[in-house]
N, C-alpha and C positions, 0 to 999 in steps of 0.2 A: 380220608377226610375230604368232603366235597368243598369246592371253592365257594367262598362267600360272595355272591353276586351283589352288585350295587343296585340292580333293578330286578324285580321279581314279577314273573308272569302269574296271573291268577285265573282260575276257572277255565283252564284249557281242556277242551273235550278230546275224546279219543278219535272222533271222526266228524267231518263237516260235509254239508251238501254244496256242491260246486255251483248250483243254480241260484243260490242266495248269498247275500253278503255275509262276511265273517267278521265278528267283533273280537278284538284282541284287548283284553284287560291286563294292566300291569301297574305296579306300584314303584315309584321312584323314592329311594331312601335318602336320608339326609347326607350320606357320604357321596352321593353323585351330584355333580354340578350340571344342570340341564343347559343345553345350548340349542339355538335355532336350527342347527345342522344335524341334530340327532335324528335317527330314522329307525324304523322297525321293518325288517325284511322277512320274507317267506323263503326258507331255504330247504333244499332236499337234505335228507339225513346222509351224512358223510361228506358234507361240503368241506372244501379246503381253503377257500379264500372268501372274503366278504364281497367279492365281485361275482360270486356264483349264485346270487339270489335269483329267485323266479319273479318276484315282484316286491315292491316296497312302498311304504307310506311314511311321510314325515311325522316324527313324534312331537306332537304339539302339547304344550303344557296348559293346564286349565287356568281359568281366570283367577287372579289373586294369588298366583304361585309366588312363594318366597323362597329364596335360595337357602339351603340348609334345613329344610323341613320335609317330612314324609307326605307324599301326595299320591292319590290314585288317579290314573289316566286311562283313556280308552281311545282306540283307533279302529277304523273300519276298512276292510279290504273289499272292494267292489267285486261283484260276481263276474264281470267281464274279464278281470285280470286273474281269476283263480284257475288253477289247473283242472284238467278233466278227472273224472272218477277213475281211480286205479288203486293198486295195492302199494304204490310208492308212499313212503312215509316222509312227512314234512315236520318242520318245527319253526317257531318264531324266534328271531334273534334281534336283540337290541344293540345297535351300533352307535357310538357317539360321534361327534364331529371330527375327532382325530383319527377315526378308523379303528378304534379299539372296541372289542366285543365286551359289553357290559352284562349281558344275560342271555340265556337260551332256554326255551320252554321245553316241555315234554313232547314226545313224538305223537303225531296223529296222521290220519289219512283223509282223503276226499273220496266219498263213495255215494252212489245214488241210493235213495230209500228202497227198502225191500217191498215186494208187491203186497205182502200182508199188512205192512205198516203204512202203506201209501194213503189209505182212506181211513177216516174215523167217523163213527156215528155219534151224533149228539141228539139229545132229547130236549125239546123246548116246548113250553106250554103256549097255547094260542093266546094272543093278547087281545083284550077287548071282549072276550066271552067268559062268563062266569063258570060254566060247566063244560067248557070246550074240551076237545080231545087233544092229546099231546102230538107234537109234530117231530119227525125224525129228520135230521140234517146229516148229510154225508159230505165231509170236507177232507182235504188232504191233511195228513198228520203234520207235515212240514209247515203248512200254512197256519195250522192251529198253534203249533209250537212257536212259530215266528211271531204270530199276533200276541200270544201270551208273553213271549220274551220282550217284545216291544213295549207292552203294557208295564211289565216289571221294570224295564229300563227307564221308562218314562216316570213311573212312580219313584224309582231310585233317584233319578236326576232331580225330581221335585223335592224329595226328602233331602238330598245333598244340598240343593240350593237353599232350602229352608234352614238346614243346619248351618251353612256358611253365613247366611244373613243373621241367624241367631248368634253365631260366634262373633260376627262383626259388631252386632249390637252389644253383646256382652263385653267385648273388648273396649268399645267406646265408653260404656258405663263404667268399666273398670278404670279406664284412663281418666274419666271425669272424677271418679271417687278418689283415685290416687292423687290427682292434682289438688282436689279440695282438701284431701287429708294432708298433703304437703303444705298447702297454704295455712291450714289450721295449725299444723305442727310448727311452721315458721312463726306464726303469730304467738303460739304458746311459748316457744323458745325465746322469742323477743321479750314477752311479758316476764318470763322467768328471769331473763338476764336483767331486765329493769328492776325486778324485785330484789335480785341478788345485789345489784348495784346500790339500791337504796339501803338494803341491809348492811352492805359494806360501809356506806357512808354513815349510817347510824352507829355501827361498831367503831368506826374511826372517830366520830364525834365523842362517843363515850370514852374511847382511849385518850382523846385529847383532854377531856375533863379530868380523867384520872391522872393523866400526866401533869395537868396544871395543879391538881391537889398535891401530887407527890412533889412537884417543884416548890409549892408553897411550904410544905413541910421541910424540904431540903433547905429552902431559904431561911426558915426559922432556925433549923439546926446549924446552918452556916453562920447565922448571926451570933449564936452562942459560941460556935467555934472561933469566929472572928474575935469575939471578946477575949476568949482564952488565948488566942493567938496574939492579941494585942499585948496582954500581960507578958506572954513569952517573948514577944518582940522587945519589950522594954528591958527585960532581963538580958536578952541577947545584945541589946544596945549597950548596956553597961559593960558586958563582957567584950563587945567589939571595941569600945573605947579603950578598955584596958589593953586589948590586943593591938590597937593602933599605937598606943604609947610604946608597947614592946617592939612593934615593927619599926617605929621611928628610931628607937635605939639600935635595932638591927641594921637599919639603913645607914645610920652614922658609922657603925662598925664596918659595914660593907663599903662605904665610901672611902674609909681609911685603907681597907684592903685593896680597893680599886686603885688608889694612889700608889700603893706599894707595887701593885701589879704593873701599873703604867711605867714606873721607874725601871722595874725589871724588864719590861718590854723594850724600853729604850736601850737598855744594856744589850738585850738580845738583838735588837736591830743593828747596833754597832758591831756586835760580833758577827752578824750575818753579812754586813758590808765587808768586814775583813775576810770572811770566808769566800765572798764573791770575788774579791780582788785576787785571793789566792787561787780561786778556781779558774779565773781568767788566765793567770800566769801558767797554771797547769795545762790549760787548753792550748796556750801558745806552744808550750813545750811538747804537747802531744802532736800538734801540727808539724812541728819541726821533726819529731821522730817519724811522723807519717811520711814526710818528704824524704827523710833518709831511707825509710823502708821502700818507698817507690824507687829511689835511686838504686838501692840494693837489688830490687826486683829487675830493674833495667840492666844492671850489671849481670844479674843471673841469666837474663835472656841473652845478653851478648856472649856470656860464657858458654851457654848451650849452643849458640851459633858457632862459636869457636870449636866446641867439641865436635859438632857435626863436620866442620871444615878440616880440623886438624886432630887426627887421632893420636898423634905422637905426644901432645901435651895433656894427656888424660890425668896423670898423677898430680900435676900442678893445679889443674882445675878442681880436682877433688879436694885438695887441701884448702884452696881458696873458698870452695863451697862450704867446707866445715867452718871456716872463719865467719863466713856470712851467716851460717846457721846460729853460731854463738851470738853474733850481733843481733839477730832476729829474736833470739830468746831473751836477751837483755832488754830489747825494746818492748817485747810483750810483757815482761815483768814490770817495766816502768808504766806501761799502759794500764795494767791491772791496778797498780798503786794509785794512779790518778783516778781510776773509776771508784776505788774505795773511798778516796777523799771526797769525791763528788757525792757518794751515797751518804757520808757523814754530814755534809752540808745540807742535803735534802732532809735528813732527820731533824737537824736543827730548825729548818724552816717549818717542818710539820709541828714541832713543839711550840714554836711561836704562834702558829695558827690556832692550836689548842688553847693557849692562853687568851688569845683574842675571843674565842668562842665562850670561854668561861666568863670573861668580863661582860659580854653581851647578854649571857643568861642571867647574871646577877642584876643587870639593869632591867631586863624584862621582868624579873621577879618583883623588883621594887615597883614597877609600873602596875603589875597585876594586883599588888596589895592596895595601891591607891584606887584602882578600879573597883575592888571589892568593897572598900569603904564607901565609895559613891553609890554603889548598888544597894548597900544596906540602907542608906539614907533615902534613896528613891523607893525602896520596898516599903519603908515605914509610911511614906506619903501615899503610896498606892493602896496600902491596907486601909487607911482612913477613907480614901475615896470609894473603895469597893464596899465598905460598910454602909456608906451613905446611899450608894446605888442599889444595894440589896434591899434597903428599906423602901426605896422608890419602886423596885420591881415587885415587892410583896403587895404594895397598894395596887399596882397595875394588874397583877394576877387576880386579885379579888374582883376587880372590875371586869376582866375578861371572863371569869367564871360566870358572873351574872349574865353577860352578853351571850355566852355559849349556851346556857340553859334556855334563854329566850329564843336563840336561833334553832335549837333542837325542837322546841315546840312548833315553831313556824315551819321547819322542814317536814315534820310529821304531817301537818295539815296540807302542805304543798304536795307531799308524796301521795296522799289520798286523792287529791284533785287530779294529779298527773295520771294515776292509775285508772281513774274513771275515764279521763280523756283518751288514754291509750286504748282502752277497750272500745270506745266509740270509733276511734280512728281505724282500728283493725277491722271492724265490721264494715266501715265505709270502703276501705281499701279492698276487702274481699269482694264486695259488690262491683267496684270499678274493675277489678281483675277479670271477673266473669264477663262484664260488658266488653272489655278489650278483647277477650278471647272470641266472642261472637263477631266483633268487627274484623279480627284477623281472619276468621273463617270466610267471611263474606269477601274480603279482599283477595283471599286465595282463589276463590271461585272466579272472581273477575279476572285475575291474572291468567287462570287456565283458559278462560274464554278468549282473552286477548292472544294467548299463545296459539290457539287453534286458528284464529283469524289470520295471524301472521303466517302460519303454515299454508293456509289456503292462498294467501297472496303470493307466497313464494312459488307455489305450484303454478299459479297463473303466469307469473313472471318467467318461469322456465319454459312454459309452453309458448309464450310470446317470443322468447329468444330463439326457440327452435323454428318458429315461423319466419323470423327475420333472417336466420341463417339459410333457410331454404330459398327465400327470396333473393338473398345475396348470391347464392350459387347459381340460381336461374339467370340472374342478371349477368354474372360472369360468363356463363355459357353463351348467352345471347351476344355479348360483346366479342367473345372469341370467334363465334361463327360469322359475325359481321366483319371482323378484321380479315378472316380467311377469305370471305367472299370478295372483299374489296381488293385483296392482293392477287386473287386469281381471275378477276374480271377482265384484266387486260389480255390474258392468254386466250380468252374465248373470242376476242374481237377479230374481224376479218382482216386479212393482210392487204396491203396496198398493191397497186399494179407493179410498182418497181420491185417490191419484195417478192411478188409472184414470178417476175421475170428473172430476178437475180437472187436466188435463195442464199447465195454465199454472203450477201450483205448482212444477213442476220448474224453471221459469225462475228464476234468482236475482234477488232484490230488491236493486237497486243503490243504494237510497236511503241505507242506513246507511253505505255505503262512501264514502270520501273521493274526490271526482272530481279527476283530475289537471288542472293548469292547461292552458289552450288552447295555450299556446306549447310545452309539453312533449309529447313523443310517447309514448303508452302502450306498454308492453311487451306483445307478442303472445304467445299460448300457443304452446309448441313442440309441434306435432302432426305425426306422421309421415304422416298422410293428409289434411291440410287443404289443399284445392286453392286456397283463397283466401289462403294465407299469402304475405306479401310476400317478395320475393327476398332483401332484406337481413336478414330474420328468421332465415334459415337460415345459421348460422355456418359459415365454411369449415373450422373446426377440429373440427366435429362428426364423430365416427367413424361409419362405416356400420354398420348393424345386420346381424346374421346372417340368412341366408335363412329360417331357421325363425321368427325373431322377426318378420320382414317379412310372412311369410304369415299369422301369427297376427294381427298388427295389421290387415292388410287384411281378414281375415275378420270381425273384431270392430268395424271402423270406426276412427275417429280415437282415438288414445291420447295423453293428455297426460302427459308425463314430468315428475313432480314430485319424484322421489327419485333423485338421481344416486349414491346409495350403492353400488349394484352396480358402477358404473363405477369408482368411486374405490377400492373395497376388493374386488378379485377374490379375495383370499386369506383372507377372513374365515371363521370357523367356522360351523357350522350354527346355533348360538345367535344369532349376529349376524344371520343371514339371517332367522330368525323374528322378531327384534326389528324389523327394517326392514319386514317384511311387516305386522306389527301396526300400525306407525306409518303405513304407506301406507293401511291400511284405515280408521284413524281420520281421516286427512286426506280420504279420499274421502267420509266421512259428514258433513263440515262443509258450511256453506252456500256460495253462489257467491262471496261476498265473500272468504271464506277461500281458495277456489279461485283467485280472481284474485290474491291476495297470494302464494299458493304458486307460481302461474305466473310472477309477477314474480321471486320468489326463484330459480326454476328457470332463468329467462332470464339472471339475473345469475350464477348458479353454473355454468351450462352451459359457458362458455368455459374456466373453470378445470378443470372435470371432463374436458372433451375434451382439453385440453393435457396433463393428467396421464396420461390413457389413451394418448395418442400417444407421450409420453415413455417410458411402460412398454413399449409395443410396440417402440419404437426400441431400447431397451436389451436387449430379450429376444433371445437367440440364435436364429437360424433353423436348427432341426434338421431 
């Protein structure tokens, strides 16, 4: 099964002429994501890597290309880059920006035209003569085919352009139709919602009318029911009065029973007091027994100690232990008896609490009967007031029914007016929407023009920045050369007579200078031409000098850099440059001790200077 390529080559011939350009047609599928780094290469058959191409061209996408759509493309291989005619077979290969092969064409060769096919005879009639003779033209077949191919490609490009313009026009019309349809649908939906709301309001008003009628019927029925209920209430009143008399008799009997219960309760209280006194006595006896028990336990512990100390008195201790055990059993028996008595006293207290609860329940029952009597009287009064209110509500409902019918007629008329106004407003809004759409399109075009103007201004600004950077570099070079020239001008001056007669005077006297300790290492002079300089004296952060400065230093000999100011301040004005030049001249006129100290300062300041220069160079844009 062949591999499904994301790019397909079309109309690939079996052979091409190397003297004319070759057109490569291919189609990009929706599965391929086009990038600006995609390219089409001409490879020999049997290639192993994408680097084995003979020539290549960038795969450009046509105008209006959208990602995820199928599109037809074409690239041209110029004749100057094509291989010579031979039997070697070639093929087109499409490679994306990641270096992956997306498609490969069929094989073809480059061969010269055959002698018999080199020329073609054409017949053309003479123009301007009615009965003229025909004229024969002999042209190369390749030229004829090339001209026809160009005409076909031109016609094809025109047709494709016309098709794309028609598709764009169709898409715009479709978008306009879709927007108009959406606006119309929105208007219709809004009208339908309004109609549904009005219908819902009408239905609710009808429901309210029906509810009012039903309430009126219920009020009438409730009036009849209230009349019946009144009669039943009167009968219930008589029965309630009889029940009240019976309840009063029951209350009197319950009061007598309550007095009896109170007397019995007093007797129970006295009995409980006696039991409490007896309980306290038993508690005291229990405490005494507890003390005796503790004393016996102490004696038991002493006996166990004696048993550990004296093994000879084992029999006597055992007998004494048995006696103590008997005493403990008697004490435990007395303790259990006291606990039983305590339980009996608690039962008596529980019985007393139950009698109290019964008395409270009887009192609550009497109060409940009194409350029921008051509720019956209040219910009778409430029934009379509700009957009067029902009559008033019936009259109000009749008035509300008349008002509701009048409001319903007014709502229908208002609904018709609102429907007509909504139709007019929707038409006006549709026109305003179209006008706003036109204004948005115009504003979009203005924004695009402003964006293009900003891009042009940005390009001009970048060019101006490049010019400023070039001028700054030229100014820095000029300051550097001026500083070097000022520092080396004293070396070129003629020597005095005393110096010619005594050349040893030029040597610095090192006696006034302080000698460094033997353990410390002296700082060496930084010289560009000192062959005896140590390797570690040349710092790795030292920037290389320009070719002109190097040639000048070689021509004048070793130059000691004692002023790093030109390196640190490449943007200083001319006044600063003159100041540094004068300072360098004064330092060159000092003795060797001053030169040695300046050399040490230069060696200490040189890393900072070179680091600053390198950071400036790194921050400077490469124009």
